C-alpha positions as CSV (number, residue, x, y, z in Angstrom):
1,M,67.3,101.1,72.2
2,G,65.5,102.2,75.5
3,E,65.3,98.9,76.7
4,R,68.7,97.5,76.5
5,Q,72.3,98.7,77.1
6,M,75.2,96.6,76.2
7,G,78.6,96.6,75.0
8,S,82.4,96.6,76.1
9,A,84.1,99.8,77.1
10,G,87.8,98.4,77.2
11,P,90.0,98.4,80.2
12,L,88.9,102.1,81.5
13,G,85.3,100.8,81.3
14,E,85.8,97.7,83.2
15,R,87.9,99.4,85.8
16,L,85.1,102.0,86.2
17,W,82.7,99.2,86.5
18,Q,84.6,97.2,89.0
19,Q,84.6,100.1,91.1
20,H,81.1,101.5,90.6
21,G,79.0,98.7,88.9
22,E,77.0,97.6,91.7
23,E,76.2,101.2,92.7
24,Y,75.4,102.0,89.2
25,R,73.3,98.9,88.8
26,A,71.3,99.8,92.0
27,R,70.9,103.3,91.3
28,L,69.6,102.7,87.7
29,A,67.1,100.2,89.0
30,A,65.6,102.8,91.2
31,L,65.4,105.4,88.6
32,I,63.7,103.0,86.0
33,A,61.2,101.9,88.9
34,R,60.1,105.6,89.3
35,R,58.5,105.0,86.0
36,P,59.4,108.6,84.6
37,I,57.0,108.7,81.6
38,T,57.5,111.7,79.3
39,E,54.7,114.5,79.5
40,R,52.1,112.8,81.4
41,E,50.7,114.8,84.3
42,E,50.7,111.9,86.6
43,T,54.3,111.1,86.2
44,K,55.6,114.8,86.5
45,A,56.4,114.0,90.2
46,A,58.6,111.0,89.2
47,R,60.5,113.1,86.8
48,A,60.8,116.0,89.1
49,A,62.2,113.5,91.9
50,I,64.8,112.0,89.5
51,A,66.2,115.6,88.7
52,A,66.2,116.4,92.4
53,W,68.3,113.8,93.0
54,Y,70.7,114.7,90.3
55,R,70.7,118.1,91.7
56,T,72.0,116.9,95.1
57,E,74.4,114.5,93.3
58,I,76.0,117.5,91.1
59,A,76.2,119.8,93.9
60,A,78.0,117.6,96.2
61,A,80.3,116.4,93.5
62,F,81.0,120.0,92.1
63,G,81.7,121.5,95.7
64,Q,78.8,123.7,95.4
65,Q,75.6,124.8,97.5
66,E,72.5,122.9,96.1
67,D,71.0,126.3,94.8
68,Q,73.9,126.8,92.6
69,V,72.6,123.9,90.5
70,E,69.8,125.9,88.9
71,V,66.2,124.5,88.2
72,W,64.7,126.0,85.2
73,S,60.9,125.4,85.7
74,T,58.7,124.8,82.5
75,P,55.2,123.6,82.4
76,T,56.3,120.3,81.2
77,G,58.9,119.8,83.9
78,P,62.1,121.3,85.4
79,Y,65.4,121.6,83.6
80,L,68.9,121.4,85.4
81,F,71.8,123.5,84.6
82,A,75.2,123.3,86.4
83,D,78.4,125.1,85.9
84,W,81.6,123.5,87.7
85,G,82.9,127.0,87.5
86,R,86.5,126.1,86.8
87,P,88.9,128.2,84.6
88,G,89.9,127.0,81.2
89,P,87.9,125.4,78.3
90,T,84.7,124.3,78.8
91,I,82.7,121.0,78.0
92,G,79.1,120.4,78.1
93,F,76.9,117.3,78.8
94,Y,73.1,117.1,78.0
95,W,70.8,114.1,78.9
96,H,67.5,113.5,79.6
97,V,65.6,111.5,82.5
98,D,62.3,111.0,81.0
99,V,61.1,107.7,79.2
100,Q,58.4,106.3,76.7
101,P,55.6,104.4,78.0
102,V,56.0,100.6,77.6
103,G,53.7,98.6,75.4
104,E,51.0,96.3,76.2
105,G,52.5,93.3,78.1
106,Q,55.8,94.9,78.7
107,E,55.3,95.9,82.3
108,A,58.6,93.9,83.4
109,L,60.5,96.4,81.6
110,W,59.8,98.4,84.8
111,E,62.2,96.1,86.6
112,L,65.9,96.2,85.9
113,A,67.4,92.9,84.6
114,G,71.0,91.6,83.8
115,P,72.3,89.2,81.4
116,E,71.5,86.4,83.9
117,A,67.9,87.0,83.5
118,R,67.7,87.6,79.7
119,P,69.1,84.7,77.5
120,E,68.9,86.8,74.5
121,S,71.9,88.7,75.7
122,H,73.9,85.6,74.8
123,G,76.3,86.1,77.6
124,R,77.3,89.6,76.5
125,P,77.2,92.3,79.3
126,A,73.8,93.8,79.0
127,L,71.0,95.4,81.2
128,W,67.5,95.4,80.2
129,G,64.8,97.8,81.4
130,R,62.8,100.9,80.1
131,G,65.4,103.7,79.9
132,S,68.2,101.6,80.5
133,C,69.8,102.8,77.1
134,D,67.5,105.7,76.2
135,D,68.3,107.6,78.3
136,L,68.3,106.8,82.1
137,G,71.4,104.3,81.9
138,L,73.4,106.3,79.5
139,G,73.2,109.8,81.4
140,L,73.9,107.8,84.6
141,A,76.8,106.4,83.0
142,A,78.2,109.4,81.8
143,W,77.7,111.1,85.3
144,T,79.4,108.0,86.9
145,G,82.3,108.3,84.7
146,M,82.5,112.2,85.3
147,K,82.3,112.0,89.0
148,A,85.3,109.6,89.1
149,A,87.3,111.8,86.5
150,L,86.7,115.0,88.2
151,P,89.9,115.0,90.5
152,H,91.9,114.6,87.4
153,C,89.8,116.9,85.0
154,P,91.6,119.6,83.2
155,Y,88.3,121.3,81.9
156,N,85.4,123.1,83.1
157,L,82.0,121.3,82.8
158,Q,78.5,122.4,82.1
159,L,75.6,120.1,82.5
160,L,72.0,120.4,81.1
161,I,69.5,117.7,82.3
162,S,66.0,117.4,80.6
163,T,62.8,115.8,81.9
164,G,61.1,116.3,78.6
165,E,63.1,115.1,75.6
166,E,61.0,112.1,74.9
167,S,58.1,114.6,74.2
168,G,60.0,116.9,72.0
169,D,61.8,119.1,74.5
170,K,59.4,121.8,73.6
171,P,60.7,124.4,75.9
172,L,64.5,123.9,75.4
173,G,64.8,126.4,72.5
174,G,63.2,129.3,74.6
175,L,65.3,128.1,77.4
176,I,68.6,128.3,75.4
177,E,67.5,131.8,74.1
178,A,66.9,133.1,77.5
179,H,69.9,132.1,79.0
180,R,72.1,132.2,75.9
181,K,75.2,133.9,77.8
182,R,75.1,131.4,80.2
183,F,76.3,128.6,77.8
184,K,79.8,128.6,77.1
185,A,80.8,125.0,76.5
186,E,83.0,124.6,73.2
187,A,81.6,121.2,72.6
188,W,78.5,119.4,73.9
189,F,78.2,115.5,74.4
190,I,75.0,113.9,74.4
191,P,74.9,110.5,75.9
192,D,72.1,109.5,74.1
193,S,73.2,107.2,71.0
194,S,74.3,104.0,70.2
195,T,77.5,101.7,70.2
196,Q,79.3,100.7,66.9
197,D,80.3,97.0,66.7
198,G,79.3,96.5,70.6
199,R,81.8,99.4,71.6
200,P,81.2,103.0,73.1
201,A,81.3,105.5,70.3
202,I,81.0,109.2,69.9
203,S,78.6,110.5,67.3
204,L,80.2,113.8,65.8
205,S,77.0,115.3,64.7
206,L,73.3,114.9,65.0
207,R,70.2,115.8,62.9
208,G,67.4,117.6,64.6
209,L,63.8,117.1,64.3
210,A,61.2,118.9,62.9
211,R,57.4,118.7,62.8
212,F,55.0,120.6,60.6
213,H,51.5,120.5,59.0
214,L,51.4,120.8,55.4
215,E,48.0,122.0,53.8
216,V,47.8,122.4,49.9
217,R,44.5,124.0,48.6
218,G,43.3,123.3,45.3
219,P,40.0,123.7,43.4
220,R,36.6,123.6,45.5
221,A,35.4,120.6,43.4
222,P,36.7,117.7,41.7
223,M,38.1,118.5,38.2
224,H,38.2,116.1,35.3
225,S,41.8,115.0,34.7
226,G,41.1,114.2,31.0
227,I,39.8,117.9,30.5
228,V,41.8,120.1,32.6
229,G,44.5,117.7,34.0
230,G,47.9,119.7,33.5
231,A,46.4,123.0,33.2
232,C,45.0,122.7,36.8
233,P,47.9,121.9,39.3
234,D,46.8,118.5,41.4
235,P,47.4,119.3,45.2
236,T,48.6,115.7,45.8
237,V,51.2,116.1,43.3
238,A,51.9,119.5,44.5
239,A,52.2,118.1,47.8
240,F,54.9,115.4,46.8
241,Q,56.7,118.2,45.0
242,I,57.0,120.3,47.9
243,L,58.0,117.4,50.3
244,G,60.7,116.0,47.8
245,S,62.2,119.4,47.5
246,L,63.0,119.6,51.1
247,V,66.4,117.7,50.8
248,D,68.6,117.4,47.7
249,A,70.2,114.3,46.0
250,N,72.8,114.3,48.7
251,Q,70.3,114.5,51.5
252,R,71.4,118.1,52.4
253,I,68.6,120.2,53.7
254,A,67.5,122.5,50.9
255,V,65.2,124.8,53.0
256,P,66.6,128.5,53.0
257,E,67.2,129.9,56.5
């Protein structure tokens, strides 16, 4: 979903598009053209430049000094944290500005294209380009809507913007732990999902991602299955049993905390 953004948002979305669509499309094209590929050392400056643009944007919209939009530096790139500082309930938004590299023969994806250039859109509103959906386009769409709603917003807002989600957001857990008292949002929205039947949708929950290395040790030498099979556990069978025990029949995680 990192190449195409499409769908209809109804009357409100149409009004926002009429008011901000031209500026949005131009800005999205500029973000994509920076080629902010995740994790690579040679693209760190591109990712940092996009974060710097958001920092200026957010500070101006929130009526704050730019240094009030905090930059949390990490070895993989910066994170931005902003708090509007209004009284009342707080809503948080998280999105990321890095993208996956394009495949062989896909260099054209670094230039944003609209439905007029892509017959496969079948006349439906669509923007094509690397990150136009995941997540340059959706993050920018969320920010564009937020800016338009600020004069009428009854909530405080917190924003967290990552430059390394596509490579696992490795520093994120440590940052949250280090700044735990700063996070006061009662709900967090992540504009990084998909539409339902071509319409914008809100996902009520998300599952995380876990990576691990599983090593099962057995006998030092091959064992004859006809002689000791069953009596001597087979490491391959044991590995399957371990993996199969991670979730139950209803797909609930069965690993104890």
